[in-house]
C-alpha positions as CSV (number, residue, x, y, z in Angstrom):
1,M,111.5,132.0,86.0
2,Q,113.0,128.6,86.6
3,T,111.2,125.6,85.0
4,I,111.5,122.0,86.1
5,S,111.3,119.0,83.8
6,E,108.9,116.2,84.3
7,D,111.8,113.9,85.2
8,E,113.0,116.3,87.9
9,I,109.5,116.4,89.3
10,R,109.3,112.6,89.4
11,E,112.8,112.4,91.0
12,K,112.0,114.9,93.7
13,A,108.4,114.0,94.4
14,P,107.8,112.1,97.6
15,R,107.7,108.3,97.4
16,K,106.8,107.8,101.0
17,V,103.5,106.1,101.8
18,F,102.3,106.4,105.4
19,L,101.0,103.1,106.8
20,S,98.4,103.8,109.5
21,H,97.5,100.8,111.6
22,K,97.0,99.5,115.1
23,G,99.9,97.7,116.8
24,A,97.9,94.5,116.8
25,N,97.9,94.5,113.0
26,K,101.7,95.1,112.7
27,P,102.3,91.6,111.2
28,L,99.8,92.3,108.4
29,V,101.1,95.8,107.7
30,R,104.8,94.6,107.6
31,K,103.9,92.5,104.6
32,Y,102.7,95.6,102.7
33,Y,105.7,97.5,104.0
34,Q,108.1,94.9,102.4
35,L,106.1,94.7,99.1
36,L,106.0,98.5,98.7
37,K,109.8,98.7,99.4
38,E,110.4,96.1,96.7
39,L,108.5,98.2,94.2
40,G,110.6,101.3,95.0
41,F,108.2,103.1,97.3
42,D,109.4,104.4,100.6
43,P,106.8,103.2,103.1
44,W,106.5,104.9,106.5
45,I,106.0,102.6,109.5
46,D,106.5,103.7,113.1
47,E,108.9,101.0,114.1
48,E,111.3,101.9,111.2
49,D,110.8,105.6,111.0
50,M,110.7,106.7,114.6
51,P,113.9,106.3,116.6
52,A,113.9,105.9,120.3
53,G,113.2,109.2,122.1
54,A,111.4,110.8,119.1
55,Q,108.4,112.9,120.0
56,L,105.4,110.8,118.9
57,M,103.0,113.2,117.3
58,R,105.7,115.4,115.8
59,S,107.2,112.3,114.1
60,I,103.8,111.2,112.8
61,R,103.1,114.7,111.5
62,Q,106.5,114.8,109.8
63,G,105.7,111.4,108.3
64,F,102.5,112.7,106.7
65,K,104.3,115.8,105.4
66,Q,107.0,113.6,103.7
67,S,104.4,111.2,102.2
68,C,102.4,111.2,98.9
69,A,99.7,108.9,100.4
70,V,98.4,107.3,103.5
71,V,96.9,103.8,103.8
72,F,94.5,103.3,106.7
73,F,94.3,99.6,107.5
74,I,90.8,99.5,109.1
75,T,90.5,96.2,111.0
76,P,88.1,95.2,113.8
77,E,91.0,96.2,116.2
78,F,91.4,99.7,114.6
79,K,89.6,101.9,117.1
80,D,90.4,105.5,118.1
81,E,92.6,105.6,121.2
82,K,93.8,109.2,120.9
83,Y,95.9,108.9,117.7
84,L,93.5,107.9,115.0
85,E,91.6,111.2,114.8
86,K,94.8,113.1,114.7
87,E,96.2,110.9,111.9
88,I,93.0,111.4,109.9
89,N,93.1,115.1,110.4
90,Y,96.7,115.2,109.2
91,A,95.8,113.2,106.1
92,I,92.8,115.4,105.3
93,N,95.0,118.5,105.7
94,E,97.7,117.1,103.5
95,Q,95.1,116.3,100.8
96,L,93.6,119.8,101.0
97,N,97.1,121.4,100.7
98,R,98.6,119.2,98.0
99,K,97.2,117.7,94.9
100,Q,99.5,114.7,94.9
101,F,98.4,113.3,98.3
102,T,96.0,110.3,98.4
103,I,94.0,108.9,101.2
104,I,93.6,105.1,100.7
105,T,91.3,103.3,103.1
106,L,91.1,99.6,103.3
107,Q,88.5,97.8,105.4
108,F,89.5,94.3,106.5
109,E,87.4,91.6,108.2
110,D,88.5,88.9,110.6
111,E,87.8,85.2,110.3
112,Q,84.4,85.6,112.1
113,G,83.3,88.1,109.4
114,N,83.6,91.2,111.7
115,K,84.6,94.2,109.6
116,G,86.6,97.2,110.8
117,L,84.4,100.2,111.4
118,I,85.2,103.1,109.0
119,P,85.8,106.2,111.1
120,E,83.2,108.9,110.5
121,M,85.9,111.4,109.3
122,L,86.8,108.9,106.5
123,E,83.2,108.2,105.4
124,D,83.4,110.9,102.7
125,Y,86.2,109.1,100.9
126,V,85.8,105.9,98.9
127,W,87.1,102.9,100.7
128,K,87.5,99.3,99.6
129,T,86.9,96.0,101.4
130,P,89.3,93.6,99.7
131,R,88.6,89.9,99.9
132,T,92.3,89.0,100.0
133,E,95.7,90.5,100.9
134,L,96.6,90.5,97.2
135,E,93.5,92.4,96.3
136,A,94.3,94.9,99.1
137,F,97.8,95.4,97.7
138,K,96.3,96.0,94.2
139,E,94.1,98.7,95.6
140,I,97.1,100.4,97.2
141,I,99.0,100.4,93.9
142,K,96.0,101.5,91.9
143,S,95.2,104.3,94.2
144,S,98.7,105.6,94.8
145,P,99.7,108.9,93.0
146,I,102.9,107.2,92.0
147,K,102.9,105.4,88.7
148,V,104.1,101.9,88.8
149,G,105.0,99.6,86.0
150,Q,107.9,101.0,84.0
151,T,110.3,98.1,83.4
152,I,113.9,98.8,84.3
153,W,116.3,95.9,83.8
154,K,118.7,95.0,86.6
155,I,122.1,93.9,85.5
156,E,123.5,91.3,87.8
157,R,127.1,90.1,87.7
């Protein structure tokens, strides 16, 4: 029987975080994409991870399989137009099949105070309504199955 060390598990474990959002919210989600990348995560976003000609649902499903978490950015614009229900189903299946998969749901409100509606299939999971983008980012980091915080010095020449 072959055993794997804790370091090998960390090295091989997925660092991909699937960012589920509506196209109208792409500018907001890109900010989180950049911050997650800076911290060593491997965020999944459609415009970066799906090349031209890719089969849409197959690519999205593969993105979930390669991820350790999904972040649902629930804004007033985030309504189901065919894909949301499938993405939620993919997320729930991944969580049922793997212990190290987290569903992170963030509910945002617009300037008029309108909040995104939490889809019924996500109501069984705790969601947060952050007051600021920084608070939302903190929730992503806190909820992720990836431990963040170990200091590794960069040596620049």
